[in-house]
C-alpha positions as YAML, in Angstrom:
chain: A
units: angstrom
residues:
- id: 1
  name: MET
  ca: [7.09, 5.23, -26.41]
- id: 2
  name: TYR
  ca: [10.11, 7.51, -26.16]
- id: 3
  name: THR
  ca: [10.04, 8.22, -29.73]
- id: 4
  name: ALA
  ca: [6.63, 9.63, -29.35]
- id: 5
  name: LEU
  ca: [7.90, 11.71, -26.26]
- id: 6
  name: ALA
  ca: [10.58, 13.04, -28.55]
- id: 7
  name: GLU
  ca: [8.41, 13.79, -31.26]
- id: 8
  name: ARG
  ca: [6.27, 15.88, -28.61]
- id: 9
  name: ARG
  ca: [9.50, 18.07, -27.78]
- id: 10
  name: ILE
  ca: [10.60, 18.44, -31.29]
- id: 11
  name: ILE
  ca: [6.95, 20.36, -31.98]
- id: 12
  name: CYS
  ca: [7.22, 22.21, -28.23]
- id: 13
  name: SER
  ca: [10.69, 23.09, -29.60]
- id: 14
  name: GLU
  ca: [9.59, 24.37, -33.06]
- id: 15
  name: LYS
  ca: [6.87, 26.62, -30.82]
- id: 16
  name: MET
  ca: [9.32, 27.90, -28.98]
- id: 17
  name: VAL
  ca: [11.95, 28.71, -31.76]
- id: 18
  name: LEU
  ca: [9.04, 30.98, -33.16]
- id: 19
  name: LYS
  ca: [8.57, 32.68, -29.94]
- id: 20
  name: LEU
  ca: [12.20, 32.76, -29.32]
- id: 21
  name: GLY
  ca: [12.89, 34.91, -32.68]
- id: 22
  name: PHE
  ca: [10.38, 37.49, -31.80]
- id: 23
  name: VAL
  ca: [11.78, 38.01, -28.89]
- id: 24
  name: LEU
  ca: [15.61, 38.02, -30.34]
- id: 25
  name: MET
  ca: [14.22, 40.44, -32.99]
- id: 26
  name: ALA
  ca: [13.00, 42.81, -30.20]
- id: 27
  name: LEU
  ca: [16.51, 42.84, -28.37]
- id: 28
  name: ALA
  ca: [17.91, 43.65, -31.63]
- id: 29
  name: VAL
  ca: [16.15, 46.34, -31.98]
- id: 30
  name: PHE
  ca: [16.52, 47.88, -28.54]
- id: 31
  name: SER
  ca: [20.46, 47.23, -28.38]
- id: 32
  name: THR
  ca: [20.53, 49.09, -32.08]
- id: 33
  name: ARG
  ca: [19.49, 52.02, -30.12]
- id: 34
  name: GLY
  ca: [22.24, 52.11, -27.90]
- id: 35
  name: LEU
  ca: [20.63, 50.78, -24.75]
- id: 36
  name: PRO
  ca: [23.15, 50.63, -21.48]
- id: 37
  name: ILE
  ca: [24.71, 47.17, -20.73]
- id: 38
  name: ALA
  ca: [22.80, 46.92, -17.58]
- id: 39
  name: SER
  ca: [19.52, 47.16, -19.79]
- id: 40
  name: TYR
  ca: [20.78, 44.71, -22.17]
- id: 41
  name: GLU
  ca: [21.73, 42.11, -19.27]
- id: 42
  name: THR
  ca: [18.47, 42.50, -18.17]
- id: 43
  name: GLY
  ca: [16.79, 41.94, -21.28]
- id: 44
  name: GLY
  ca: [18.95, 38.59, -21.50]
- id: 45
  name: TYR
  ca: [17.86, 37.62, -17.88]
- id: 46
  name: ILE
  ca: [14.05, 38.53, -19.27]
- id: 47
  name: LEU
  ca: [14.53, 36.09, -22.30]
- id: 48
  name: ASN
  ca: [16.01, 33.63, -20.08]
- id: 49
  name: ASN
  ca: [13.27, 33.38, -17.83]
- id: 50
  name: TYR
  ca: [10.55, 33.71, -20.38]
- id: 51
  name: VAL
  ca: [12.16, 30.64, -22.16]
- id: 52
  name: GLN
  ca: [12.56, 28.61, -19.34]
- id: 53
  name: ASP
  ca: [9.15, 29.26, -17.99]
- id: 54
  name: ASN
  ca: [7.28, 28.53, -21.32]
- id: 55
  name: PHE
  ca: [8.95, 25.77, -22.40]
- id: 56
  name: MET
  ca: [8.57, 24.18, -18.75]
- id: 57
  name: LYS
  ca: [4.89, 24.88, -19.09]
- id: 58
  name: GLU
  ca: [4.59, 23.56, -22.37]
- id: 59
  name: GLU
  ca: [6.50, 20.48, -21.37]
- id: 60
  name: HIS
  ca: [4.46, 19.73, -18.76]
- id: 61
  name: GLU
  ca: [1.13, 19.95, -20.10]
- id: 62
  name: ASN
  ca: [2.45, 17.95, -23.11]
- id: 63
  name: TYR
  ca: [4.19, 15.28, -20.86]
- id: 64
  name: ALA
  ca: [0.45, 14.98, -18.88]
- id: 65
  name: LEU
  ca: [-1.34, 14.23, -22.07]
- id: 66
  name: PHE
  ca: [1.48, 12.01, -23.37]
- id: 67
  name: LEU
  ca: [1.27, 9.75, -20.09]
- id: 68
  name: ARG
  ca: [-2.71, 9.87, -20.29]
- id: 69
  name: GLU
  ca: [-2.44, 8.98, -24.18]
- id: 70
  name: ASN
  ca: [0.25, 6.20, -23.53]
- id: 71
  name: TRP
  ca: [-1.70, 4.67, -20.88]
- id: 72
  name: GLU
  ca: [-4.83, 4.33, -22.67]
- id: 73
  name: LYS
  ca: [-2.76, 2.53, -25.75]
- id: 74
  name: GLU
  ca: [-1.11, 0.20, -23.68]
- id: 75
  name: LEU
  ca: [-4.77, -0.57, -22.16]
- id: 76
  name: LYS
  ca: [-6.09, -1.42, -25.65]
- id: 77
  name: LEU
  ca: [-2.91, -3.56, -26.05]
- id: 78
  name: LYS
  ca: [-3.36, -5.41, -22.74]
- id: 79
  name: TYR
  ca: [-7.29, -5.95, -23.02]
- id: 80
  name: GLN
  ca: [-7.91, -6.71, -26.39]
- id: 81
  name: LYS
  ca: [-11.76, -7.27, -27.06]
- id: 82
  name: ILE
  ca: [-12.73, -7.10, -23.39]
- id: 83
  name: ASN
  ca: [-14.84, -4.21, -21.99]
- id: 84
  name: VAL
  ca: [-12.35, -1.82, -20.22]
- id: 85
  name: LYS
  ca: [-14.50, 0.86, -17.67]
- id: 86
  name: LYS
  ca: [-13.47, 3.85, -16.63]
- id: 87
  name: ILE
  ca: [-14.37, 4.83, -13.48]
- id: 88
  name: GLU
  ca: [-12.33, 7.73, -12.48]
- id: 89
  name: GLU
  ca: [-9.68, 9.33, -14.23]
- id: 90
  name: GLY
  ca: [-6.87, 7.40, -13.63]
- id: 91
  name: VAL
  ca: [-8.67, 4.44, -12.48]
- id: 92
  name: ILE
  ca: [-10.52, 1.50, -14.98]
- id: 93
  name: TYR
  ca: [-11.99, -1.71, -14.26]
- id: 94
  name: VAL
  ca: [-11.81, -4.82, -16.14]
- id: 95
  name: PRO
  ca: [-13.91, -7.67, -15.82]
- id: 96
  name: ILE
  ca: [-12.43, -10.85, -17.25]
- id: 97
  name: VAL
  ca: [-13.66, -14.55, -18.08]
- id: 98
  name: LYS
  ca: [-11.38, -17.27, -19.06]
- id: 99
  name: TYR
  ca: [-10.04, -20.76, -18.73]
- id: 100
  name: ILE
  ca: [-6.87, -21.78, -16.93]
- id: 101
  name: ASN
  ca: [-5.70, -25.33, -17.31]
- id: 102
  name: ASN
  ca: [-9.42, -25.99, -18.41]
- id: 103
  name: ARG
  ca: [-11.02, -24.36, -15.50]
- id: 104
  name: ARG
  ca: [-13.71, -21.46, -15.98]
- id: 105
  name: VAL
  ca: [-11.97, -18.57, -14.03]
- id: 106
  name: LYS
  ca: [-13.76, -15.06, -13.67]
- id: 107
  name: MET
  ca: [-11.77, -12.45, -12.35]
- id: 108
  name: ASN
  ca: [-12.16, -8.47, -11.59]
- id: 109
  name: VAL
  ca: [-9.00, -6.26, -12.41]
- id: 110
  name: VAL
  ca: [-8.67, -3.01, -11.69]
- id: 111
  name: GLU
  ca: [-5.57, -0.55, -12.56]
- id: 112
  name: VAL
  ca: [-5.18, 2.74, -10.66]
- id: 113
  name: ASN
  ca: [-2.41, 5.56, -12.63]
- id: 114
  name: ARG
  ca: [-1.66, 7.85, -10.08]
- id: 115
  name: ASN
  ca: [0.87, 9.65, -12.71]
- id: 116
  name: ILE
  ca: [-2.48, 10.86, -14.16]
- id: 117
  name: ASN
  ca: [-4.97, 11.32, -11.12]
- id: 118
  name: LYS
  ca: [-2.95, 12.96, -8.28]
- id: 119
  name: ASN
  ca: [-5.96, 13.23, -6.23]
- id: 120
  name: LEU
  ca: [-6.04, 9.56, -5.82]
- id: 121
  name: GLU
  ca: [-5.07, 8.02, -2.42]
- id: 122
  name: ILE
  ca: [-4.34, 4.34, -1.80]
- id: 123
  name: ILE
  ca: [-5.15, 3.76, 1.80]
- id: 124
  name: PRO
  ca: [-5.41, 0.90, 4.29]
- id: 125
  name: LYS
  ca: [-8.98, 1.02, 6.45]
- id: 126
  name: SER
  ca: [-9.64, -0.93, 9.43]
- id: 127
  name: ALA
  ca: [-13.07, -2.32, 10.04]
- id: 128
  name: SER
  ca: [-13.22, 0.07, 13.26]
- id: 129
  name: ALA
  ca: [-10.94, 2.32, 15.75]
- id: 130
  name: ASN
  ca: [-11.05, -1.04, 17.39]
- id: 131
  name: MET
  ca: [-8.66, -3.77, 15.98]
- id: 132
  name: HIS
  ca: [-10.53, -6.75, 17.29]
- id: 133
  name: SER
  ca: [-13.44, -6.31, 14.99]
- id: 134
  name: LYS
  ca: [-14.86, -7.26, 11.80]
- id: 135
  name: SER
  ca: [-17.58, -5.60, 9.29]
- id: 136
  name: ARG
  ca: [-18.65, -6.01, 5.50]
- id: 137
  name: ILE
  ca: [-16.77, -4.00, 2.74]
- id: 138
  name: ASN
  ca: [-19.44, -1.89, 2.09]
- id: 139
  name: LYS
  ca: [-19.71, -0.48, 5.64]
- id: 140
  name: ILE
  ca: [-15.67, -0.28, 5.67]
- id: 141
  name: ALA
  ca: [-15.52, 1.63, 2.74]
- id: 142
  name: SER
  ca: [-18.98, 3.99, 2.73]
- id: 143
  name: GLY
  ca: [-18.36, 7.79, 3.51]
- id: 144
  name: GLN
  ca: [-14.60, 8.01, 2.58]
- id: 145
  name: ASN
  ca: [-14.68, 8.88, -1.17]
- id: 146
  name: THR
  ca: [-14.26, 5.95, -1.71]
- id: 147
  name: ILE
  ca: [-13.88, 4.59, -5.64]
- id: 148
  name: VAL
  ca: [-12.61, 0.82, -5.04]
- id: 149
  name: ALA
  ca: [-11.61, -1.23, -1.89]
- id: 150
  name: VAL
  ca: [-10.56, -5.35, -1.38]
- id: 151
  name: ASN
  ca: [-9.90, -6.84, 1.28]
- id: 152
  name: GLY
  ca: [-6.76, -6.75, 3.09]
- id: 153
  name: THR
  ca: [-4.68, -8.71, 5.43]
- id: 154
  name: TYR
  ca: [-5.01, -11.86, 7.05]
- id: 155
  name: PHE
  ca: [-7.13, -12.00, 10.53]
- id: 156
  name: LYS
  ca: [-7.98, -14.06, 13.32]
- id: 157
  name: GLN
  ca: [-11.48, -14.92, 12.38]
- id: 158
  name: ASP
  ca: [-13.17, -15.29, 15.73]
- id: 159
  name: THR
  ca: [-11.90, -11.70, 16.45]
- id: 160
  name: GLY
  ca: [-11.10, -9.90, 13.73]
- id: 161
  name: THR
  ca: [-7.68, -9.04, 14.97]
- id: 162
  name: PRO
  ca: [-5.16, -8.30, 11.67]
- id: 163
  name: LEU
  ca: [-2.57, -11.05, 11.24]
- id: 164
  name: GLY
  ca: [0.43, -9.26, 9.74]
- id: 165
  name: ALA
  ca: [1.66, -5.98, 9.59]
- id: 166
  name: LEU
  ca: [-0.69, -3.39, 8.85]
- id: 167
  name: VAL
  ca: [0.47, 0.39, 9.11]
- id: 168
  name: VAL
  ca: [-1.84, 3.49, 8.34]
- id: 169
  name: ASN
  ca: [-0.21, 6.70, 8.18]
- id: 170
  name: ASN
  ca: [3.28, 5.75, 9.46]
- id: 171
  name: GLU
  ca: [1.66, 4.28, 12.66]
- id: 172
  name: ILE
  ca: [2.20, 0.56, 13.29]
- id: 173
  name: ILE
  ca: [-1.63, -0.94, 14.02]
- id: 174
  name: SER
  ca: [-0.10, -4.45, 14.17]
- id: 175
  name: GLY
  ca: [3.31, -6.17, 13.69]
- id: 176
  name: PRO
  ca: [4.56, -8.52, 10.87]
- id: 177
  name: ILE
  ca: [4.38, -12.22, 11.71]
- id: 178
  name: TYR
  ca: [6.67, -14.98, 9.98]
- id: 179
  name: GLU
  ca: [8.58, -11.88, 7.94]
- id: 180
  name: ARG
  ca: [5.52, -12.13, 5.35]
- id: 181
  name: ALA
  ca: [5.17, -10.04, 2.41]
- id: 182
  name: GLY
  ca: [3.79, -6.80, 1.99]
- id: 183
  name: LEU
  ca: [3.35, -3.73, 0.21]
- id: 184
  name: GLY
  ca: [4.22, -0.41, 0.95]
- id: 185
  name: ILE
  ca: [2.62, 2.90, 0.14]
- id: 186
  name: GLY
  ca: [3.92, 6.40, -0.92]
- id: 187
  name: SER
  ca: [2.32, 9.22, -2.25]
- id: 188
  name: ASN
  ca: [4.40, 8.68, -5.59]
- id: 189
  name: GLY
  ca: [5.38, 4.62, -6.01]
- id: 190
  name: PHE
  ca: [4.92, 1.56, -4.16]
- id: 191
  name: LYS
  ca: [7.63, -0.88, -2.39]
- id: 192
  name: THR
  ca: [7.56, -4.69, -1.96]
- id: 193
  name: SER
  ca: [9.60, -6.73, 0.88]
- id: 194
  name: ARG
  ca: [8.98, -9.35, 3.42]
- id: 195
  name: ILE
  ca: [8.44, -7.48, 6.37]
- id: 196
  name: SER
  ca: [10.20, -7.85, 9.85]
- id: 197
  name: PHE
  ca: [10.06, -6.15, 13.48]
- id: 198
  name: ALA
  ca: [12.95, -4.48, 15.22]
- id: 199
  name: GLY
  ca: [12.66, -3.66, 18.86]
- id: 200
  name: GLU
  ca: [14.10, -3.26, 22.28]
- id: 201
  name: ILE
  ca: [13.39, -2.09, 25.64]
- id: 202
  name: LYS
  ca: [16.60, 0.17, 27.13]
- id: 203
  name: THR
  ca: [17.31, 0.07, 30.96]
- id: 204
  name: LYS
  ca: [19.69, 1.23, 32.86]
- id: 205
  name: ASP
  ca: [21.69, -1.99, 32.91]
- id: 206
  name: LYS
  ca: [20.53, -3.78, 29.97]
- id: 207
  name: VAL
  ca: [18.67, -4.28, 26.94]
- id: 208
  name: ILE
  ca: [16.02, -6.59, 26.36]
- id: 209
  name: LYS
  ca: [14.62, -7.60, 22.63]
- id: 210
  name: ILE
  ca: [10.88, -6.92, 21.69]
- id: 211
  name: ASN
  ca: [9.60, -9.56, 19.48]
- id: 212
  name: ASN
  ca: [6.67, -8.01, 18.25]
- id: 213
  name: ILE
  ca: [3.79, -5.35, 18.64]
- id: 214
  name: ASN
  ca: [-0.01, -5.69, 18.77]
- id: 215
  name: GLN
  ca: [0.09, -9.25, 18.23]
- id: 216
  name: PRO
  ca: [-1.63, -12.22, 19.73]
- id: 217
  name: ARG
  ca: [1.37, -14.31, 21.60]
- id: 218
  name: MET
  ca: [2.91, -17.22, 19.30]
- id: 219
  name: MET
  ca: [5.80, -18.17, 21.71]
- id: 220
  name: PHE
  ca: [5.74, -18.36, 25.53]
- id: 221
  name: THR
  ca: [9.33, -16.82, 25.54]
- id: 222
  name: GLU
  ca: [8.07, -13.77, 23.58]
- id: 223
  name: VAL
  ca: [8.43, -10.37, 24.85]
- id: 224
  name: LEU
  ca: [5.43, -8.16, 23.37]
- id: 225
  name: LEU
  ca: [4.42, -4.47, 23.05]
- id: 226
  name: TYR
  ca: [0.84, -3.37, 23.22]
- id: 227
  name: THR
  ca: [-0.66, 0.10, 22.53]
- id: 228
  name: SER
  ca: [-3.90, 1.38, 23.29]
- id: 229
  name: LYS
  ca: [-4.89, 0.20, 19.41]
- id: 230
  name: TRP
  ca: [-5.10, -3.27, 20.96]
- id: 231
  name: GLY
  ca: [-7.52, -2.21, 23.37]
- id: 232
  name: ALA
  ca: [-8.08, -0.98, 26.77]
- id: 233
  name: LYS
  ca: [-5.69, -3.94, 28.43]
- id: 234
  name: SER
  ca: [-3.17, -6.05, 27.69]
- id: 235
  name: PRO
  ca: [-3.91, -9.59, 26.59]
- id: 236
  name: ALA
  ca: [-4.07, -12.21, 29.38]
- id: 237
  name: THR
  ca: [-1.43, -15.28, 28.80]
- id: 238
  name: LYS
  ca: [-2.10, -18.86, 29.75]
- id: 239
  name: LYS
  ca: [1.23, -18.89, 31.62]
- id: 240
  name: PRO
  ca: [2.27, -16.55, 34.11]
- id: 241
  name: SER
  ca: [3.68, -13.34, 32.70]
- id: 242
  name: LEU
  ca: [4.44, -9.89, 33.74]
- id: 243
  name: HIS
  ca: [2.47, -6.92, 32.43]
- id: 244
  name: LEU
  ca: [4.59, -3.39, 32.69]
- id: 245
  name: ALA
  ca: [2.52, -0.27, 31.89]
- id: 246
  name: VAL
  ca: [4.85, 2.27, 30.68]
- id: 247
  name: LYS
  ca: [4.14, 6.23, 30.17]
- id: 248
  name: ASN
  ca: [6.54, 9.12, 29.64]
- id: 249
  name: ASN
  ca: [9.17, 6.53, 29.74]
- id: 250
  name: LYS
  ca: [8.71, 5.60, 33.05]
- id: 251
  name: ILE
  ca: [7.03, 2.17, 34.25]
- id: 252
  name: ILE
  ca: [3.77, 3.17, 36.30]
- id: 253
  name: ALA
  ca: [2.40, 0.24, 36.83]
- id: 254
  name: LYS
  ca: [3.59, -3.83, 37.13]
- id: 255
  name: SER
  ca: [0.89, -6.94, 37.51]
- id: 256
  name: THR
  ca: [0.62, -10.63, 36.61]
- id: 257
  name: LEU
  ca: [-2.66, -9.65, 35.34]
- id: 258
  name: PRO
  ca: [-3.49, -7.72, 32.36]
- id: 259
  name: ILE
  ca: [-3.60, -4.09, 33.01]
- id: 260
  name: LEU
  ca: [-4.71, -1.03, 31.49]
- id: 261
  name: ILE
  ca: [-2.43, 0.14, 28.57]
- id: 262
  name: PRO
  ca: [-2.11, 4.18, 29.14]
- id: 263
  name: GLU
  ca: [-2.84, 6.33, 26.31]
- id: 264
  name: ASP
  ca: [0.27, 7.45, 24.62]
- id: 265
  name: GLY
  ca: [2.10, 4.85, 26.61]
- id: 266
  name: TYR
  ca: [2.53, 1.30, 26.10]
- id: 267
  name: VAL
  ca: [2.31, -2.34, 28.19]
- id: 268
  name: ILE
  ca: [5.09, -4.85, 27.92]
- id: 269
  name: SER
  ca: [4.09, -8.19, 28.42]
- id: 270
  name: ALA
  ca: [6.82, -10.83, 28.84]
- id: 271
  name: PRO
  ca: [7.78, -13.68, 30.89]
- id: 272
  name: LYS
  ca: [8.98, -13.49, 34.30]
- id: 273
  name: GLU
  ca: [12.40, -14.18, 33.91]
- id: 274
  name: ALA
  ca: [12.44, -11.44, 31.04]
- id: 275
  name: VAL
  ca: [11.59, -8.43, 33.01]
- id: 276
  name: ASN
  ca: [11.42, -9.57, 36.65]
- id: 277
  name: ASN
  ca: [14.11, -7.09, 37.81]
- id: 278
  name: LEU
  ca: [12.03, -3.95, 36.73]
- id: 279
  name: LYS
  ca: [10.25, -2.05, 38.84]
- id: 280
  name: THR
  ca: [7.38, 0.32, 39.32]
- id: 281
  name: GLY
  ca: [9.18, 4.07, 38.74]
- id: 282
  name: ASP
  ca: [12.33, 2.87, 36.58]
- id: 283
  name: LYS
  ca: [13.14, 4.75, 33.72]
- id: 284
  name: VAL
  ca: [12.96, 2.97, 30.23]
- id: 285
  name: LYS
  ca: [13.57, 3.84, 26.54]
- id: 286
  name: ILE
  ca: [11.15, 1.84, 24.06]
- id: 287
  name: ASN
  ca: [12.21, 1.77, 20.20]
- id: 288
  name: TYR
  ca: [10.83, 0.02, 17.74]
- id: 289
  name: SER
  ca: [9.91, -0.57, 13.68]
- id: 290
  name: VAL
  ca: [9.32, -2.49, 10.92]
- id: 291
  name: MET
  ca: [11.54, -3.51, 8.60]
- id: 292
  name: PRO
  ca: [12.79, -2.53, 5.69]
- id: 293
  name: LYS
  ca: [12.50, 1.23, 6.67]
- id: 294
  name: TRP
  ca: [11.18, 3.12, 3.47]
- id: 295
  name: ASP
  ca: [11.50, 6.98, 4.26]
- id: 296
  name: ASP
  ca: [8.96, 7.65, 0.92]
- id: 297
  name: VAL
  ca: [6.42, 4.99, 2.26]
- id: 298
  name: GLU
  ca: [3.28, 5.99, 4.84]
- id: 299
  name: HIS
  ca: [1.52, 2.87, 4.67]
- id: 300
  name: ILE
  ca: [1.97, -1.05, 4.76]
- id: 301
  name: ILE
  ca: [-0.46, -3.78, 4.07]
- id: 302
  name: SER
  ca: [0.71, -7.44, 4.45]
- id: 303
  name: GLY
  ca: [-0.57, -10.72, 3.04]
- id: 304
  name: GLY
  ca: [1.83, -13.20, 1.69]
- id: 305
  name: PRO
  ca: [3.22, -14.90, -0.49]
- id: 306
  name: PHE
  ca: [5.09, -13.15, -3.20]
- id: 307
  name: LEU
  ca: [3.62, -13.81, -6.32]
- id: 308
  name: VAL
  ca: [6.14, -11.44, -8.23]
- id: 309
  name: LYS
  ca: [9.57, -10.21, -7.97]
- id: 310
  name: ASN
  ca: [11.58, -7.81, -10.28]
- id: 311
  name: GLY
  ca: [9.15, -8.96, -13.16]
- id: 312
  name: SER
  ca: [9.12, -13.01, -12.47]
- id: 313
  name: ILE
  ca: [6.89, -15.18, -11.22]
- id: 314
  name: PHE
  ca: [8.04, -15.65, -7.61]
- id: 315
  name: VAL
  ca: [6.00, -17.68, -5.02]
- id: 316
  name: ASP
  ca: [7.75, -18.29, -1.78]
- id: 317
  name: ALA
  ca: [4.83, -19.73, 0.00]
- id: 318
  name: ALA
  ca: [7.16, -22.19, 1.79]
- id: 319
  name: ASN
  ca: [9.19, -19.36, 3.19]
- id: 320
  name: GLU
  ca: [6.42, -17.83, 4.79]
- id: 321
  name: LYS
  ca: [4.13, -20.55, 5.99]
- id: 322
  name: LEU
  ca: [1.34, -20.44, 3.36]
- id: 323
  name: THR
  ca: [2.00, -23.99, 1.46]
- id: 324
  name: ALA
  ca: [-1.67, -24.66, 3.21]
- id: 325
  name: ILE
  ca: [-3.36, -22.05, 1.11]
- id: 326
  name: SER
  ca: [-1.67, -22.96, -2.08]
- id: 327
  name: GLY
  ca: [-4.44, -24.74, -3.67]
- id: 328
  name: ARG
  ca: [-7.46, -23.64, -5.98]
- id: 329
  name: ASN
  ca: [-9.04, -20.57, -4.04]
- id: 330
  name: PRO
  ca: [-10.87, -17.54, -4.60]
- id: 331
  name: ARG
  ca: [-8.26, -15.13, -4.48]
- id: 332
  name: THR
  ca: [-7.13, -11.49, -3.81]
- id: 333
  name: ALA
  ca: [-3.67, -10.07, -4.83]
- id: 334
  name: ILE
  ca: [-2.09, -6.71, -5.42]
- id: 335
  name: GLY
  ca: [1.06, -5.61, -7.43]
- id: 336
  name: TYR
  ca: [2.36, -2.69, -9.41]
- id: 337
  name: THR
  ca: [4.09, -1.95, -12.62]
- id: 338
  name: ARG
  ca: [7.51, -0.51, -13.30]
- id: 339
  name: ASP
  ca: [5.36, 2.75, -14.00]
- id: 340
  name: ASN
  ca: [3.91, 2.53, -10.71]
- id: 341
  name: VAL
  ca: [0.57, 1.78, -11.97]
- id: 342
  name: MET
  ca: [-1.26, -0.18, -9.22]
- id: 343
  name: ILE
  ca: [-2.98, -3.49, -10.57]
- id: 344
  name: ILE
  ca: [-5.56, -4.70, -8.11]
- id: 345
  name: VAL
  ca: [-7.41, -8.33, -8.96]
- id: 346
  name: THR
  ca: [-9.70, -10.49, -7.59]
- id: 347
  name: VAL
  ca: [-10.76, -14.22, -8.48]
- id: 348
  name: ASP
  ca: [-14.01, -15.99, -8.01]
- id: 349
  name: GLY
  ca: [-14.04, -19.36, -6.80]
- id: 350
  name: ARG
  ca: [-15.77, -22.23, -4.78]
- id: 351
  name: LYS
  ca: [-19.08, -21.60, -7.11]
- id: 352
  name: GLU
  ca: [-20.44, -22.28, -10.41]
- id: 353
  name: GLY
  ca: [-18.97, -20.34, -13.12]
- id: 354
  name: SER
  ca: [-15.48, -19.91, -11.13]
- id: 355
  name: SER
  ca: [-13.07, -22.52, -10.15]
- id: 356
  name: GLY
  ca: [-10.58, -20.56, -8.29]
- id: 357
  name: VAL
  ca: [-6.91, -20.57, -8.90]
- id: 358
  name: THR
  ca: [-4.05, -21.60, -7.28]
- id: 359
  name: LEU
  ca: [-0.99, -19.24, -5.95]
- id: 360
  name: ASN
  ca: [0.93, -20.33, -9.03]
- id: 361
  name: GLU
  ca: [-2.05, -19.41, -11.51]
- id: 362
  name: LEU
  ca: [-2.45, -16.45, -9.83]
- id: 363
  name: ALA
  ca: [1.01, -15.56, -9.88]
- id: 364
  name: LYS
  ca: [0.89, -15.67, -13.97]
- id: 365
  name: ILE
  ca: [-2.05, -13.80, -14.18]
- id: 366
  name: MET
  ca: [-0.34, -10.92, -12.27]
- id: 367
  name: LYS
  ca: [2.82, -11.49, -14.49]
- id: 368
  name: ASP
  ca: [0.65, -10.93, -17.79]
- id: 369
  name: LEU
  ca: [-1.14, -7.84, -16.38]
- id: 370
  name: GLY
  ca: [2.26, -6.50, -16.20]
- id: 371
  name: CYS
  ca: [3.20, -6.46, -12.62]
- id: 372
  name: TYR
  ca: [6.89, -6.04, -11.97]
- id: 373
  name: GLU
  ca: [6.23, -6.98, -8.31]
- id: 374
  name: ALA
  ca: [2.93, -8.32, -6.59]
- id: 375
  name: ILE
  ca: [1.90, -10.02, -3.50]
- id: 376
  name: ASN
  ca: [-1.27, -12.35, -2.44]
- id: 377
  name: LEU
  ca: [-3.43, -11.15, 0.15]
- id: 378
  name: ASP
  ca: [-6.08, -12.72, 2.01]
- id: 379
  name: GLY
  ca: [-8.44, -14.90, 0.39]
- id: 380
  name: GLY
  ca: [-10.91, -17.46, 0.37]
- id: 381
  name: SER
  ca: [-14.38, -16.25, 2.11]
- id: 382
  name: SER
  ca: [-12.80, -12.96, 2.57]
- id: 383
  name: THR
  ca: [-11.91, -12.48, -1.05]
- id: 384
  name: VAL
  ca: [-14.33, -9.37, -1.86]
- id: 385
  name: MET
  ca: [-13.98, -6.20, -4.54]
- id: 386
  name: TYR
  ca: [-16.39, -3.17, -4.22]
- id: 387
  name: ILE
  ca: [-16.53, -0.29, -7.00]
- id: 388
  name: ASN
  ca: [-18.37, 2.84, -6.43]
- id: 389
  name: GLY
  ca: [-21.07, 1.08, -3.86]
- id: 390
  name: THR
  ca: [-21.57, -1.88, -5.66]
- id: 391
  name: ILE
  ca: [-19.90, -5.33, -4.80]
- id: 392
  name: LEU
  ca: [-18.51, -7.12, -7.67]
- id: 393
  name: SER
  ca: [-16.50, -10.20, -6.40]
- id: 394
  name: GLY
  ca: [-16.79, -12.46, -3.63]
- id: 395
  name: SER
  ca: [-18.39, -15.83, -1.99]
- id: 396
  name: ASN
  ca: [-21.99, -13.96, -1.97]
- id: 397
  name: ILE
  ca: [-22.40, -10.67, -3.34]
- id: 398
  name: LYS
  ca: [-25.56, -10.01, -1.66]
- id: 399
  name: ASN
  ca: [-24.30, -10.31, 1.48]
- id: 400
  name: SER
  ca: [-20.03, -10.02, 1.58]
- id: 401
  name: ALA
  ca: [-18.36, -11.71, 4.38]
- id: 402
  name: MET
  ca: [-17.02, -9.85, 7.12]
- id: 403
  name: ILE
  ca: [-13.52, -8.67, 7.27]
- id: 404
  name: SER
  ca: [-11.15, -6.97, 9.29]
- id: 405
  name: ASN
  ca: [-9.72, -4.17, 7.12]
- id: 406
  name: ALA
  ca: [-9.47, -3.19, 3.67]
- id: 407
  name: LEU
  ca: [-7.22, -1.94, 1.00]
- id: 408
  name: VAL
  ca: [-9.41, 1.13, -0.62]
- id: 409
  name: VAL
  ca: [-8.70, 3.82, -3.51]
- id: 410
  name: LYS
  ca: [-10.38, 7.02, -2.77]
- id: 411
  name: ARG
  ca: [-10.39, 10.47, -3.84]
- id: 412
  name: LYS
  ca: [-8.70, 12.85, -1.53]
- id: 413
  name: VAL
  ca: [-10.55, 15.10, 0.48]
...
């Protein structure tokens, strides 16, 4: 790899030497004619700019070509005797059928290389503006210049409410649960980590911890925050709680029943003892974020567990409370290489011709495909892959499952 790049730079340098020679000859002629020092210095300035500008131009063009050719060589080595289909500049699709532990498995692999196509965007997309909704993937993907889409986060089957961190354009749609693994997407690369939540309500005399945002209550003791993304009203609670509407850093309403969530505001839903001393008109300051704080990440999609970490298989299903899904199932996974090429995989299962895979088998698949980091997404009946208007993976190709959200790859508008 580095030898090839060096050879290209040598070729580029040889061209530059010839051009530089002509410029130096011209300067030599001018200098023999007794040009003033100021003119000579100007000539040197022009020479420096000429060399720098042309070198950068040729180096850029050759480097872009190098990246494309190098990726194509890597693909040939990785997918020997397998049909690799180019579906967009920087996007390839590979259908694979293989035997894993004596079981026939059908999988679909997509690689997305934004290093050679800067016009590609990778972003989570919800079924609708209402976060308690579900839709089929072809509807979620339609009308968005979408090239590829796969199912995204875990969600409540009855309502479609995302169960886990979902961040779009730096806006937290829903908070994390059990600190499960998530993938951060930036314009130039990716990050992975277990995602947690940090938040607080500051009043004049105390600080109240916020446990999560836009998630169903998991424990009665939790203090939860709801934005208008949740819906019109805060959710009902099984035990008596207080609901406080906040706008412009001021409590504008208080009730033991669900209340309207202000636009550009919040509702705090908490046990009475946690917020009983707060009243309408009180000033409060609310701060929250998902952790870690990635400055160069605009979107986060979560799933879990981890599959590959630092280039090695790493399945932490127990820590993420996901041992119940460790068996052989249809799967969806995402990861990325050291060069920030995204790898998206779906594995069919529960049907004739494909048995599905375990989490450990999926981890090995992702590692063998070159992932430096990889995580599992929702799977089972939710697993589905869409490419250019066609559903290529899933429990029912003609009538795909209803899902809460998807990860889409599209052309920038």
